[in-house]
N, C-alpha and C positions, 0 to 999 in steps of 0.2 A: 860739422858738415860731413866730415869723413865717416863718422859713426852712423849718420843717417843713411849715407850711401851704402855702407856695409849691411845695415838692416834691410834696406830695400833689396839689395842683391840676394840676401838670404831668403827673404819672402818670395822673391821671383823664382829662385831655385826650388824652394819648397813647393810652390804652386805647380811648377813644371813637373816636379817629381810625382805629385799626386795625379796630375793629368796623364802622365805617362803610365802610372800604375793602373788607373782606371781603363785607359786604352788597352793596356796589356791584358787586363782581365777580359775585356770584350773580345780581344783577338784570340785569347786562349779558349773562350767559350765557342767562338766561331770555328776554330780549328777542331774542337771536340764535338762539333755539332752532331756527328754520326752517333757518338756515344750518348749524347743527350736525347737525340731522337729515339735511339734504341730503348733507353730507360723509360721515356714517355710512352712509347708504344707498348712496352711490357706492362707498365702500370695501368694503361687503358685496358689491355687484355685482361689483367687481373680484376679490374673493376667490372668488366663485362661478365667474367666468370662469377664474381660475387653477386651480380644482379640475378644470375640464373640459379645460384644455390641458396641465396639468402631467403629466409622466411618472410613472406609478405605480410603486411598488417593492413587490414581494412576495418574501418569503423562504421557501424550502423547506428543511427540515432533515432530516438523516439521521444515525443513529448506527451505527458499524461497530466490529467487534472482530476478534480473531484467528479464522481459519477453524476449523471443527470438524475432527476427525480424519477423518471421513467425506468431507469436501470435498477432502482431500489424500491420500485412501487409495491411489489409483493411484500417485502419486509416491512415497509412503512405501513401498509394496510394491516398487517398482522399486529404491529405495535398499537395501532388505533383500537383494534378489537381487544387486545390484551388489557389495555388501559381504559376500556369503555366505562368502567365503574368509577374511574378517577382520571378523567381526561387531562387535568392540569399537570399530571405527572408524566404524561406521554412525551417521548422525545420528539423534537421537531424534525422536519425534513433535513435541515442544515446539519443538525447534530448527528443524524444517521449518516449523511454523506461524509462528514468528518470522521465518524467512527469507522466506516468502511475504508476510506482512503488512508487514515492513520494506521490501521492494521496492515493494509497493503504496503505502505511505505516501510513499516518496521520489518515486515517479512522480506521485502526486497533488499533492505540493507543487510539483514542477516545472511541472505543468499550471496550478496556481494562479498562479505567477509569470508564466507565458506569457500567460495570459488577462488579467492585470493590465497587461501591457506592450503590449497590442494598441492599434491606433488607436482602436477603440471598446472600452474596458476592460470586462471582465466580472468580477464579484465572486464568487469562490469561496474560502471561508475554511475552514481546518482548525484545530481547537482541541481541547483536552482536554475530554472530557465530564465527567469527575470530576477536579477540581483536584488536581494532584500525582501523578496516575496516567497512564502513557503510553497505556493503553487502558482503555476504548473511546475512540474519537475522534468528535467531532461535526463534521459537514460542513454548510455552509450555502451556498446559491446565491441571488442576487438577480436577479429578472427583472421585466418590465413587466406580467406577468399571473401569476396563481396557477398555472394549468395549465402555462405555459411554464417557470416556476421548477421545478416538480416534474419535468417531462419532461426538461429539460436536465440537472438534477442526476443523475437516473437514468442518462441516456445517458453522462455523463462517468464515472460510477462503473463502468458496464459496459465502457466503452471502456478505462479504465485496467486493469480486471481482465483483459480479454482480452489486452492488451499484456503484462502481467506474466506471465500463465500461458503465453503463447506463448514469451516469452523463457526462462522456466524450463524449458519443455518442450524448447526447442531445446538448452539446456544439458544436459538429460537425454539427449537423442538423441546429443549429442556424447560424453557420458560412456559411453553404451552402445557406440557405435562404437569408442571408444578401448579399452574393456575387451574387446570382442570381438577387436580386433586384437591386444591383449596376450596373450589366452588362446590365440589361434591360433599366435602365435609360440612361446608356452610349450609347446604340444602338439607342434609340429614339433621343438622342441629335445629334448623328452623322447623322441620317437620316434627321433630321430637318435642319441641316447645309447644307447637300447635296442638299436638296430641295431648300433652299435659294440660293445656288450657281446656280442651274439650272434656277430658276426664274430670277436671275440677268442676266444670260447669254441670256435668251430670251428677256429681256428688252433691252439689248445692241443690239441684232440682229434686233429687231423691229425698234429701233431708227435708225440703219444703213439703213434699208429698206426704211424708210420715207425719209432719206436724198438722197438715190439713186433715188427714184421716183421723188423727187423734182428737182434733178439734171439731170433727164432724162438719167440716166445711167442704161441701160438695160443689157448689157453684161459686162463680167469681163474685167477689164482694166489691170490686172497684171497677171503674170505667177505663182508667188509663194505667196500664200495667208498666209503662215505661218509667214511671216515677218510683217504682218499688225497689227497695234494696234487697240484698240477699237474705236478710233476716225476715223480711215481710212478704216473701214470695208465696207463702202458704195461703195468703188471702185470695190467690187465683182459684183456689178450689182444687179438690182431688181430681175431678174430671179433666180440667184444663191442664193440670200438671202432668197427669198420665199421658195425655196427648203430646205435650211438649217433650217429655222424656223419650217417648217412642220416636218422634221425629228427630230429636237431637242425636240419638245413637246412630242414625243413618246419614246424618248431615256431613258434608265434606269438612275437612280440617279447616279451621279459621286461619288461612294463610294471608299475610299482608302483601303489599306491592313489592317489598324488598325481596321476598321469596321468588316472585315471578321475574323480577329483574335479574336476579342471580341465575335463574333457570335459563333465561334468554341468553345471558352471557356464556353460560356453559355450552349451549347449543352452537352459538356462533364460534366460540373458540375451538370446540371439537371439530367443527367443519373446516378449520384452517388447513390449507395444503401448502407445503413448502415447494417453491419453484426455483431451486438454485441454478438451473440452466438458463434462466432469464434474468438472473441477478449479476451485477458487475460491481467490482470495488473501485473502478476507475473509468475514465473516459479518455479516448485518444484525442489529442490536439493534432498530433502528427504520428502516423503509424511508422513502425521501423522502416527506415529508408534503405534502399539498395545503393551503397556507395559507388561512385563512378571514378574516384581517385583514391589510390592507395596512400596510406600514411608513410610507409617505408617498404623497401628502399626507394629513394627518389632517383629515377633514372638519370636525368640531366645533371643533377647535383653530384651524383656518384661518379659520372664520367668526367666532369670538370675537375673534381677533386683528384681523381686518379691521374689525369693529365698533369695537373699542377704538382702533385707529389713526384711523378716521374721526372718532370722538368727540374725540380729542385734536387732530386737525388742525382740525376745525370750531371747537372751543373756542379754539384758538390764533388762528384767523382773526378770530373775534369780538372777542377781547380785544385783538389787535393793531390792528384797525380802530379800536377805542375809544381806544387809546393814541395812535394817529396823529392822531385828532381833537383830543384834549386837547393834544397837542404843537403843532398848528397854531393852536389857540386861544391858547395861551400866547405863541407867537411873534407 
């Protein structure tokens, strides 16, 4: 029973001591309130100065997706003309849209890496607008002012678009020149073959005329000349053969439909005009925005943190000073 009373007494003394210590701390803080207030005011003033001198960060956002069919209409029409002789091989509108946007995305990613590796890095980010979907894409750019962020992001998008469209337009011109060259060679070949056929026909008719003259066949011996072979043309007689040879020499080349189809394609392809100014590699879902709230520094948060840090430092100084006095007294 005596031991229980002793323990209870010690606990009571311990609790009283802790209460007194906590009360003492509060009293010391209250006595040093001027110091604490001074530190707090100083920290807030430093926070205000920081707000004035710190570099601001503003973020402009844009959302882009595949170009509309109208934005690539000239390129698509050119592809239809280029593949007019083999329409099954012509790229579809969707394939052309993906080709343009894929090239645009790659060039934009390369620009982002280039800007990040500069002596003064610039932050241009590209990410999925809808998680798990490759399009649309969200582009963001960080600058020191809202207007600068919007203007710079717009300029970079237009710059990449112009580069991609120019590259694809150059590819188109190369394809057109190559196709024109192939068609010209094809037409020359067809004309040469037709001329050889005509010359061969004249040789056969001249040979038949010689046979008719040697056989003294002057008049036609048959009623239906269509059934005659090359070896029996002499039965037409020398008069008929002479007339045929005369007309055959001035007759146009025997060109088939494939020649005129190739000729038509050549004229159509030669008339193609590139229009890069009306072609786009992307479409805006949302144009670059003008941010209304800066990312940093946060005014309210900075002031609150400044006041909190000042309060903590002031309290630490007051309590530390008291602890130092107690230590000197004990020593």
